C-alpha positions as CSV (number, residue, x, y, z in Angstrom):
1,M,-8.0,-24.4,-2.6
2,L,-8.9,-27.1,-5.5
3,R,-11.6,-29.9,-5.0
4,L,-11.8,-32.8,-6.8
5,R,-15.4,-34.0,-8.0
6,R,-15.8,-37.4,-6.6
7,R,-17.5,-39.2,-10.0
8,K,-20.9,-40.7,-10.0
9,R,-21.1,-44.5,-10.3
10,S,-23.0,-45.5,-13.4
11,G,-23.6,-48.7,-12.1
12,S,-20.9,-50.5,-14.3
13,D,-19.8,-52.4,-11.3
14,K,-23.2,-54.1,-10.7
15,L,-23.9,-57.7,-12.2
16,R,-27.4,-57.7,-13.6
17,I,-29.7,-61.1,-13.9
18,I,-32.5,-60.6,-16.3
19,P,-34.9,-63.4,-17.2
20,L,-36.8,-63.4,-20.6
21,G,-38.5,-66.8,-20.0
22,G,-38.3,-69.4,-18.2
23,L,-40.2,-68.0,-14.8
24,G,-43.7,-68.8,-14.4
25,E,-44.0,-71.1,-17.2
26,I,-42.4,-74.5,-18.1
27,G,-40.8,-73.5,-21.5
28,K,-38.7,-70.9,-23.2
29,N,-36.2,-70.8,-21.1
30,M,-33.7,-67.8,-21.1
31,M,-31.6,-65.8,-18.6
32,I,-29.3,-62.6,-19.7
33,M,-26.2,-61.6,-17.3
34,E,-25.0,-58.3,-17.5
35,F,-21.8,-56.6,-16.4
36,G,-21.2,-53.1,-17.5
37,E,-20.7,-53.3,-21.4
38,D,-20.7,-57.6,-21.3
39,M,-23.6,-59.1,-21.6
40,I,-23.9,-63.4,-22.0
41,V,-27.1,-65.3,-22.5
42,I,-27.9,-68.4,-20.9
43,D,-30.3,-70.7,-23.5
44,T,-32.8,-70.1,-25.8
45,G,-35.7,-71.8,-25.4
46,L,-39.1,-72.0,-26.8
47,M,-42.8,-73.2,-25.0
48,F,-45.1,-75.2,-27.2
49,P,-48.5,-72.8,-27.9
50,E,-51.3,-73.2,-25.1
51,E,-54.6,-74.5,-26.3
52,E,-56.5,-71.3,-27.2
53,M,-52.9,-70.0,-29.0
54,L,-54.6,-71.1,-32.8
55,G,-52.6,-72.1,-35.0
56,I,-49.5,-70.7,-33.1
57,D,-46.4,-73.4,-33.7
58,Y,-44.0,-72.4,-31.2
59,V,-43.7,-69.2,-28.5
60,I,-40.4,-67.5,-28.4
61,P,-39.1,-65.1,-25.8
62,N,-39.7,-61.5,-26.6
63,I,-35.7,-60.1,-27.3
64,N,-36.4,-56.5,-28.2
65,F,-34.4,-55.9,-24.7
66,L,-31.4,-57.5,-26.3
67,K,-31.7,-56.2,-29.8
68,Q,-31.4,-52.7,-27.4
69,N,-28.6,-53.7,-26.5
70,K,-26.7,-55.8,-28.9
71,H,-23.2,-53.9,-28.7
72,K,-23.1,-55.8,-25.7
73,L,-23.9,-59.3,-26.6
74,K,-20.9,-61.4,-26.5
75,A,-22.3,-64.8,-26.3
76,I,-25.0,-67.8,-25.9
77,I,-24.4,-70.4,-24.0
78,I,-26.4,-73.4,-24.0
79,T,-26.5,-75.8,-21.0
80,H,-28.3,-79.1,-23.1
81,G,-30.0,-80.0,-26.5
82,H,-33.9,-79.7,-25.3
83,E,-36.2,-77.7,-27.4
84,D,-37.0,-75.7,-24.2
85,H,-33.4,-74.9,-24.3
86,T,-32.0,-74.7,-27.6
87,G,-35.7,-73.9,-29.7
88,A,-35.2,-70.1,-30.3
89,L,-31.9,-70.2,-30.7
90,P,-32.1,-69.7,-35.0
91,Y,-34.5,-67.1,-34.7
92,I,-32.1,-65.1,-32.2
93,L,-29.1,-65.5,-34.4
94,A,-30.9,-64.4,-37.5
95,E,-31.0,-61.3,-35.7
96,L,-28.1,-61.1,-33.1
97,P,-25.2,-63.1,-34.7
98,V,-23.0,-64.4,-31.7
99,P,-20.5,-66.9,-30.9
100,V,-22.3,-70.0,-29.2
101,Y,-20.9,-72.1,-26.7
102,A,-21.9,-75.7,-25.5
103,T,-21.0,-79.6,-24.8
104,R,-20.3,-82.0,-27.8
105,L,-23.8,-83.7,-28.3
106,T,-25.8,-80.7,-27.6
107,Q,-23.2,-79.1,-30.6
108,G,-24.3,-81.9,-32.7
109,F,-28.3,-81.0,-32.0
110,L,-27.7,-77.7,-32.8
111,S,-26.0,-78.0,-36.3
112,L,-29.2,-79.7,-37.4
113,K,-31.2,-76.9,-36.0
114,L,-29.2,-74.1,-37.9
115,K,-28.9,-76.0,-41.0
116,E,-32.6,-76.0,-41.5
117,H,-32.1,-72.3,-40.9
118,K,-29.8,-71.7,-43.1
119,L,-27.4,-70.6,-40.5
120,L,-25.1,-73.0,-39.9
121,N,-21.8,-71.4,-42.3
122,K,-22.9,-68.1,-40.2
123,T,-22.4,-69.3,-36.7
124,E,-19.6,-69.5,-34.5
125,V,-20.4,-72.7,-32.4
126,H,-17.6,-73.5,-29.9
127,T,-17.5,-76.7,-28.2
128,V,-16.7,-77.0,-24.8
129,Q,-15.6,-80.3,-22.4
130,P,-17.2,-80.4,-18.7
131,G,-14.0,-78.9,-16.4
132,E,-13.2,-76.6,-19.0
133,K,-13.3,-72.8,-18.5
134,F,-13.9,-70.2,-20.6
135,T,-13.8,-66.5,-20.8
136,V,-16.0,-64.0,-22.3
137,G,-15.9,-60.5,-21.6
138,K,-15.8,-60.4,-18.0
139,F,-17.3,-63.7,-17.2
140,T,-15.3,-66.7,-17.1
141,V,-17.3,-69.7,-17.5
142,E,-16.9,-73.6,-16.4
143,F,-19.4,-76.3,-17.7
144,F,-20.0,-79.0,-15.1
145,S,-21.8,-82.2,-15.9
146,V,-25.7,-82.9,-14.5
147,C,-27.1,-86.1,-15.2
148,H,-30.7,-84.9,-16.8
149,S,-32.7,-86.9,-19.3
150,I,-30.5,-86.3,-21.9
151,P,-26.6,-86.7,-22.4
152,D,-24.0,-83.6,-22.1
153,A,-26.1,-81.8,-19.7
154,A,-24.7,-79.3,-17.9
155,G,-24.5,-76.9,-15.5
156,L,-22.8,-73.5,-15.1
157,I,-20.0,-72.4,-13.0
158,I,-19.8,-68.4,-13.9
159,E,-17.2,-66.4,-12.5
160,T,-17.6,-62.5,-12.5
161,P,-16.1,-59.5,-10.7
162,I,-18.2,-59.5,-7.5
163,G,-18.4,-63.1,-6.7
164,T,-19.4,-66.7,-8.4
165,V,-22.8,-67.6,-10.0
166,V,-23.8,-71.1,-10.0
167,H,-26.7,-72.1,-12.6
168,S,-27.8,-75.3,-12.3
169,G,-29.2,-76.4,-15.4
170,D,-32.0,-79.0,-15.5
171,F,-30.7,-81.8,-13.4
172,K,-31.0,-84.7,-11.0
173,L,-29.3,-87.5,-9.3
174,D,-28.7,-90.7,-11.0
175,Y,-26.8,-92.7,-9.2
176,T,-27.0,-95.7,-12.2
177,P,-27.1,-93.5,-15.3
178,V,-27.4,-95.1,-18.5
179,D,-24.2,-93.5,-20.1
180,G,-22.2,-94.0,-16.3
181,K,-22.1,-90.4,-15.8
182,G,-23.5,-88.8,-13.0
183,S,-24.1,-85.3,-11.8
184,K,-20.7,-84.1,-10.9
185,F,-21.4,-82.0,-7.6
186,S,-17.9,-82.7,-6.3
187,R,-17.1,-79.3,-7.8
188,L,-19.8,-77.9,-6.4
189,A,-19.2,-78.4,-3.1
190,E,-15.4,-77.5,-3.4
191,L,-16.8,-74.4,-4.9
192,G,-19.3,-73.8,-1.8
193,S,-16.9,-74.3,0.9
194,K,-15.1,-70.9,-0.8
195,G,-18.6,-68.9,-1.0
196,I,-21.0,-68.7,-4.1
197,M,-23.2,-65.6,-4.3
198,L,-25.7,-66.7,-6.2
199,L,-27.2,-70.2,-6.8
200,M,-29.9,-70.4,-9.9
201,S,-31.7,-73.6,-9.3
202,D,-34.2,-75.8,-11.7
203,S,-37.8,-75.5,-10.2
204,T,-39.7,-78.3,-12.0
205,Y,-40.2,-80.6,-9.8
206,I,-40.5,-79.4,-6.1
207,E,-43.4,-80.7,-5.9
208,I,-42.6,-84.2,-5.5
209,P,-40.6,-85.2,-2.2
210,G,-37.9,-87.8,-2.1
211,Y,-35.9,-88.5,-5.1
212,T,-36.3,-89.1,-8.6
213,P,-35.8,-92.6,-9.6
214,S,-33.2,-93.6,-11.8
215,E,-33.5,-94.6,-15.6
216,T,-32.4,-98.4,-15.0
217,V,-36.4,-98.4,-13.3
218,V,-37.7,-97.7,-17.1
219,A,-35.2,-100.1,-18.8
220,E,-36.4,-102.9,-16.0
221,N,-39.9,-102.1,-17.6
222,L,-39.5,-102.4,-20.8
223,D,-37.5,-105.5,-20.4
224,Q,-40.6,-107.0,-19.0
225,I,-42.9,-105.4,-21.5
226,I,-40.8,-106.7,-24.7
227,S,-39.9,-109.8,-23.5
228,G,-44.0,-110.8,-22.9
229,A,-45.1,-109.0,-26.1
230,P,-46.5,-111.3,-28.5
231,G,-46.1,-109.3,-31.4
232,R,-44.6,-105.7,-32.5
233,V,-43.3,-103.8,-30.2
234,I,-43.9,-100.1,-30.8
235,I,-41.9,-97.0,-28.6
236,T,-42.7,-93.6,-29.0
237,T,-40.3,-91.0,-26.9
238,F,-38.8,-87.6,-26.7
239,A,-36.4,-87.9,-29.8
240,S,-33.5,-86.5,-27.9
241,L,-33.6,-88.7,-24.5
242,V,-30.6,-90.6,-26.1
243,S,-30.5,-92.5,-22.7
244,R,-34.3,-93.6,-23.5
245,L,-33.3,-94.9,-26.8
246,Q,-29.8,-96.9,-25.6
247,Q,-32.3,-98.6,-23.4
248,V,-34.1,-99.9,-26.1
249,L,-31.5,-100.8,-28.2
250,Y,-30.0,-103.1,-25.2
251,V,-33.3,-104.7,-24.6
252,A,-33.7,-105.1,-28.3
253,S,-30.6,-106.8,-28.6
254,K,-31.3,-109.0,-25.6
255,H,-34.4,-110.3,-26.9
256,N,-33.3,-110.6,-30.7
257,R,-35.1,-108.0,-32.2
258,R,-34.5,-105.4,-34.5
259,V,-35.2,-101.8,-34.7
260,A,-36.5,-99.6,-37.0
261,V,-37.0,-96.3,-36.6
262,A,-39.9,-94.1,-38.2
263,G,-40.3,-89.9,-37.4
264,K,-37.8,-87.5,-39.3
265,S,-36.5,-86.0,-36.0
266,M,-36.2,-89.4,-34.1
267,T,-34.3,-90.3,-37.5
268,E,-31.9,-87.3,-37.0
269,V,-31.3,-87.4,-33.3
270,V,-30.3,-91.6,-34.0
271,K,-28.3,-90.4,-36.5
272,I,-26.4,-87.8,-34.7
273,A,-26.1,-89.7,-31.2
274,Q,-24.5,-92.5,-32.9
275,S,-21.7,-90.6,-35.1
276,L,-20.6,-88.9,-31.8
277,G,-20.6,-92.1,-30.2
278,Y,-23.6,-91.2,-27.6
279,L,-25.7,-94.4,-28.7
280,K,-24.1,-97.3,-29.0
281,A,-26.2,-99.9,-31.4
282,P,-25.1,-103.2,-31.8
283,E,-24.0,-104.4,-35.3
284,G,-27.2,-105.0,-37.3
285,I,-29.9,-103.9,-34.8
286,F,-31.3,-101.5,-37.2
287,C,-33.4,-102.0,-40.2
288,R,-35.7,-100.1,-42.4
289,L,-39.1,-99.6,-42.6
290,D,-39.8,-101.1,-46.1
291,E,-38.4,-104.3,-44.6
292,L,-41.0,-105.0,-41.6
293,P,-43.5,-106.9,-44.0
294,S,-40.9,-109.6,-44.7
295,M,-40.0,-110.1,-40.5
296,P,-41.8,-112.0,-38.0
297,L,-43.6,-109.4,-35.9
298,N,-42.3,-111.1,-32.6
299,K,-39.1,-109.6,-33.7
300,I,-39.6,-106.3,-34.2
301,I,-39.5,-103.0,-32.2
302,I,-40.4,-99.4,-33.8
303,L,-38.5,-96.0,-32.7
304,T,-41.6,-93.6,-33.2
305,T,-42.2,-89.9,-32.5
306,G,-45.4,-88.7,-31.8
307,S,-45.2,-88.7,-27.7
308,Q,-47.0,-85.6,-27.6
309,G,-49.9,-86.7,-29.9
310,E,-48.6,-84.1,-32.6
311,P,-50.7,-84.3,-35.8
312,T,-47.7,-85.2,-38.6
313,S,-45.4,-87.3,-36.5
314,A,-45.3,-91.1,-37.2
315,L,-47.2,-92.5,-34.1
316,V,-50.3,-90.2,-34.7
317,R,-50.3,-90.7,-38.5
318,I,-50.2,-94.9,-37.2
319,A,-53.4,-94.0,-35.3
320,N,-54.8,-92.5,-37.7
321,R,-54.4,-95.2,-40.2
322,D,-52.4,-92.7,-42.6
323,H,-48.7,-94.4,-42.2
324,K,-47.1,-95.5,-45.7
325,F,-45.1,-98.3,-43.9
326,I,-47.3,-98.9,-40.1
327,Q,-50.8,-100.1,-39.9
328,I,-51.8,-101.2,-36.2
329,M,-52.2,-105.5,-36.1
330,Q,-53.9,-107.3,-33.5
331,G,-50.8,-108.2,-31.1
332,D,-49.2,-105.0,-31.5
333,T,-47.7,-103.1,-28.3
334,V,-47.6,-99.7,-28.0
335,I,-45.5,-97.9,-25.4
336,I,-45.8,-94.3,-24.7
337,S,-42.3,-93.6,-22.5
338,A,-42.6,-90.1,-22.0
339,S,-44.6,-87.7,-19.8
340,T,-47.1,-85.4,-21.3
341,I,-46.5,-81.9,-21.9
342,P,-48.9,-79.6,-20.2
343,G,-51.9,-78.5,-23.0
344,N,-50.8,-81.5,-25.1
345,E,-53.2,-84.0,-22.8
346,A,-55.7,-83.9,-25.1
347,L,-53.7,-84.8,-28.2
348,V,-52.4,-87.6,-26.3
349,N,-55.6,-89.1,-25.0
350,R,-56.9,-89.0,-28.8
351,T,-53.7,-90.8,-30.2
352,I,-54.0,-93.4,-27.1
353,D,-57.9,-93.7,-27.8
354,N,-57.0,-94.3,-31.2
355,L,-54.8,-96.8,-31.0
356,F,-57.0,-98.8,-28.5
357,R,-59.5,-98.6,-31.2
358,Q,-57.7,-100.6,-33.5
359,G,-56.7,-103.3,-30.9
360,A,-53.3,-102.5,-30.1
361,N,-52.4,-102.6,-26.6
362,V,-51.0,-99.5,-25.1
363,I,-48.9,-98.8,-22.0
364,Y,-48.4,-95.4,-20.8
365,D,-47.0,-94.1,-17.1
366,K,-50.0,-94.1,-15.6
367,L,-50.3,-97.6,-16.0
368,T,-46.7,-99.1,-15.5
369,R,-43.5,-96.7,-15.0
370,V,-42.2,-96.4,-18.5
371,H,-40.9,-92.9,-18.1
372,V,-39.2,-91.1,-15.4
373,H,-38.7,-87.5,-15.8
374,G,-35.2,-85.2,-15.8
375,H,-35.5,-82.9,-13.0
376,G,-34.5,-83.4,-9.5
377,S,-37.1,-83.8,-6.6
378,Q,-37.1,-82.0,-3.2
379,E,-34.4,-84.2,-1.7
380,E,-32.4,-83.6,-4.8
381,L,-32.8,-79.9,-4.4
382,K,-32.1,-79.8,-1.1
383,L,-28.7,-81.2,-1.4
384,L,-27.9,-78.5,-4.4
385,I,-28.9,-75.7,-2.0
386,S,-27.0,-77.3,0.7
387,M,-23.8,-78.1,-1.2
388,V,-23.4,-74.8,-3.0
389,N,-24.9,-72.7,0.4
390,P,-25.6,-69.8,-1.4
391,R,-25.4,-65.9,-0.1
392,Y,-28.6,-65.3,-2.5
393,F,-30.7,-68.0,-4.1
394,M,-33.1,-67.3,-7.1
395,P,-35.3,-70.4,-8.3
396,I,-35.8,-70.9,-12.2
397,H,-37.6,-72.7,-14.6
398,G,-41.2,-73.3,-13.7
399,E,-44.6,-72.3,-13.0
400,Y,-44.7,-69.4,-10.0
401,R,-45.6,-71.9,-7.9
402,H,-42.7,-73.9,-8.3
403,L,-41.1,-70.8,-7.9
404,V,-42.7,-69.7,-4.8
405,L,-42.1,-73.6,-3.2
406,H,-38.3,-73.6,-3.7
407,G,-38.3,-70.4,-2.6
408,R,-39.3,-71.9,0.6
409,L,-36.9,-74.6,0.6
410,A,-34.3,-72.4,0.4
411,R,-35.5,-70.3,3.3
412,S,-36.1,-74.0,5.8
413,L,-32.3,-74.5,5.0
414,G,-30.9,-71.3,6.4
415,V,-31.0,-69.1,3.0
416,P,-32.7,-65.4,4.7
417,E,-35.2,-64.4,3.8
418,N,-34.5,-61.2,2.2
419,N,-31.5,-63.3,0.0
420,V,-34.4,-65.1,-1.9
421,F,-35.5,-63.4,-4.9
422,I,-39.2,-64.9,-6.6
423,M,-38.9,-63.3,-10.0
424,D,-41.1,-62.6,-13.1
425,N,-39.6,-62.5,-16.6
426,G,-38.5,-59.3,-17.1
427,A,-37.3,-58.7,-13.6
428,I,-33.6,-57.4,-13.4
429,L,-31.8,-58.7,-10.2
430,E,-28.9,-56.7,-9.1
431,L,-26.3,-57.4,-7.2
432,D,-22.9,-56.0,-6.1
433,R,-20.3,-57.2,-3.5
434,N,-22.4,-56.4,-0.4
435,S,-26.2,-56.6,-1.5
436,A,-28.7,-57.3,-3.8
437,R,-32.0,-55.7,-4.8
438,I,-34.9,-56.4,-7.7
439,A,-33.7,-53.1,-9.8
440,G,-36.6,-52.7,-12.1
441,Q,-38.2,-54.3,-15.5
442,V,-37.4,-54.8,-19.0
443,E,-39.3,-55.7,-21.8
444,A,-40.5,-59.3,-22.0
445,G,-43.1,-61.5,-23.0
446,N,-44.3,-63.9,-26.0
447,V,-43.3,-63.7,-29.5
448,Y,-45.5,-66.4,-31.6
449,V,-43.8,-68.4,-34.6
450,D,-46.7,-69.3,-36.9
451,G,-45.0,-70.7,-40.5
452,I,-42.3,-68.7,-41.4
453,S,-44.1,-65.6,-39.6
454,V,-41.7,-64.7,-36.2
455,G,-43.7,-61.9,-34.5
456,G,-46.3,-61.8,-37.3
457,V,-49.2,-62.7,-34.9
458,N,-49.8,-60.9,-31.6
459,N,-52.5,-60.8,-29.4
460,V,-55.6,-59.0,-31.6
461,I,-54.3,-61.5,-33.9
462,L,-55.2,-64.1,-31.5
463,R,-58.3,-62.8,-30.1
464,D,-59.7,-62.7,-33.6
465,R,-58.7,-66.4,-33.9
466,Q,-60.5,-67.8,-30.5
467,L,-63.2,-65.5,-31.9
468,L,-63.5,-67.7,-35.0
469,S,-63.4,-70.9,-33.7
470,R,-66.0,-69.8,-31.0
471,D,-68.5,-67.8,-32.9
472,G,-67.7,-67.8,-36.4
473,I,-67.8,-65.0,-39.0
474,V,-70.0,-62.9,-40.9
475,L,-69.1,-60.9,-44.0
476,I,-71.0,-58.0,-45.4
477,V,-70.9,-56.4,-48.4
478,V,-71.9,-52.8,-49.5
479,A,-71.8,-50.8,-52.6
480,V,-71.3,-47.3,-52.1
481,A,-72.0,-44.4,-54.7
482,K,-68.8,-42.5,-55.3
483,R,-71.0,-39.5,-56.4
484,G,-73.5,-38.9,-53.7
485,G,-72.4,-41.7,-51.0
486,H,-75.6,-43.6,-51.2
487,I,-76.1,-47.5,-51.0
488,V,-76.3,-49.0,-54.2
489,G,-78.1,-52.2,-54.4
490,E,-78.7,-54.6,-51.6
491,P,-75.9,-55.7,-49.2
492,D,-74.9,-59.4,-49.7
493,I,-74.2,-61.1,-46.5
494,M,-72.1,-64.4,-46.0
495,S,-71.7,-66.0,-42.9
496,M,-69.3,-69.2,-41.8
497,G,-69.2,-71.0,-38.3
498,F,-72.1,-68.6,-36.9
499,V,-75.2,-70.2,-37.6
500,D,-76.6,-73.5,-39.3
501,A,-76.1,-73.7,-43.5
502,R,-80.0,-74.7,-43.4
503,E,-81.1,-71.1,-41.6
504,V,-78.7,-69.1,-43.4
505,E,-81.0,-67.7,-45.9
506,K,-83.6,-67.1,-44.0
507,M,-81.4,-65.4,-42.0
508,T,-79.7,-63.2,-43.7
509,D,-82.7,-61.9,-45.6
510,K,-83.6,-59.9,-41.8
511,W,-79.9,-59.4,-41.6
512,R,-79.9,-57.6,-44.3
513,Q,-83.2,-55.3,-43.7
514,I,-81.1,-54.5,-40.1
515,V,-78.3,-53.6,-42.7
516,I,-80.6,-51.2,-45.0
517,K,-82.6,-49.7,-42.0
518,A,-79.3,-48.8,-39.9
519,L,-77.6,-46.8,-43.1
520,S,-80.9,-45.2,-44.2
521,Q,-81.8,-43.5,-40.9
522,D,-79.3,-40.5,-42.2
523,G,-81.1,-39.4,-44.8
524,D,-79.9,-38.0,-47.9
525,K,-76.0,-37.4,-45.8
526,P,-73.6,-38.9,-47.7
527,L,-71.9,-42.2,-46.2
528,E,-68.4,-42.2,-45.6
529,V,-66.4,-45.7,-45.6
530,G,-65.6,-45.6,-42.6
531,Y,-68.7,-44.5,-40.8
532,I,-70.2,-47.3,-42.8
533,Q,-67.9,-49.8,-40.9
534,V,-68.6,-48.8,-37.5
535,K,-71.7,-48.3,-37.8
536,L,-72.9,-51.6,-39.4
537,K,-70.4,-53.9,-36.4
538,E,-71.9,-51.6,-33.6
539,V,-76.1,-52.8,-35.2
540,L,-75.4,-56.1,-36.2
541,G,-73.1,-56.8,-33.1
542,K,-75.9,-55.8,-30.5
543,Y,-78.6,-57.8,-32.7
544,F,-76.5,-60.9,-33.0
545,H,-75.5,-61.0,-29.1
546,Q,-79.2,-60.3,-28.2
547,Q,-80.5,-63.0,-30.9
548,T,-77.8,-65.6,-30.1
549,G,-75.8,-64.5,-27.1
550,R,-72.5,-64.8,-29.4
551,R,-70.6,-62.3,-30.6
552,P,-69.3,-63.4,-34.0
553,L,-66.4,-61.5,-35.9
554,I,-68.2,-58.9,-38.1
555,L,-66.1,-57.8,-41.3
556,P,-68.0,-55.1,-43.2
557,V,-66.4,-54.5,-47.4
558,V,-67.4,-51.4,-48.4
559,M,-66.9,-50.8,-52.5
560,E,-67.2,-47.7,-53.8
561,V,-69.0,-48.2,-57.4
């Protein structure tokens, strides 16, 4: 009797969720969904460097796993236009050219980014309306509108062969949004009654009780401040915060002030948002920067970049008396209408101090509510979980403590403890029709963008930069005879950032003696280049630490003559 061999399952009937960024950190959001031979990516964000990442411009996700599986990658889906969700896109598309799906305003912002990187004509970008469905491989995706600090933000409903997944995107509830478009949770309530397999939900503001205030609170406070301002008003906010820009235009029109825009990114966002109809500007409200000197001071509002203290931004140039058109005057009011991204506190505080020194009246969130964030607080997060009623829950977007707290919240609302998954970047959540489990790990981590270099800076280079910034550098040049391998002449020694310049000459004589002594201990034995380099690092490193308690970067240069 012929027996048929049962075919072993290959795992092709399983859904795999793999975060490459955004978990255990703020920013760098990137999520893979894989089913069989089909893979999609949700968001491709960047993260701003931490203080110790010297010289680094941005941090983006490590995509080695994606490159290894590029034959599976079918599409990149972007939930909204903020940098922590879009900033890595050009770098990823340069290596993995695939179609991109986004809402209309998000697509407008992406076009700017792709044009700058010369990828616009090489990328297939699809504009998707909320409520519209499209199919990519085995995934059917539907965007649903959410309220956030940028128009056209969306969450995702993703139908897979084994069940429905909801990705919240960044969201909050705002019953009086500036653009009149709130979060479309009615669609989620409808789906929740039918059964949702997995909810992935934003955790950024899980620590905040209650509800996130409406944008109208900011509008009222801006109105009050501007109405009482004796001179010019300079307002800085995130360039992409189009709803805030709209509020500024409303208030400016109300108080008969004209608006000038300073800063490249702000200028570009205003232009795109206007052209697409997301920013409505009264006729004649905008003016050029070079028109400001001829205008009454109490009829001017300046919208500018620089809310994070970026060194090259317009507001920082103004604070440093380095802007071509704008200098602080007595009677100026400066409004910082943004929250400070963790790690930027020192830059922002320095900018505020410099503005105060020049006589400006600076108003920021600790003094008056001139900013509200775009993320749901505890009650909004509860509402989403209750409405979706998911079988499994995975908190996303946040530091590790945020994920843990959000997991606790889900359990308190009835999600079984074993069905809540607190993940790290690179972990694999594997689901089938009946179960879910953590099923291994893929490579994940940081890739550093330094100027035009992507990935050229590694942890060793960062360590050397930290060492240089803290303890300085000592350079030793030793000449060695090609024949015989003995030292020729005296070593040259230079240092930077290690000891006081007035003491260098006196100290280098001592250092020179130590070098000569160390290299003469082997008598007539020929000296090899590698041996000299190791010996000098060892001997001088020990001496410097004993004498100063510091460890400068020691660079021995051996020249054969």
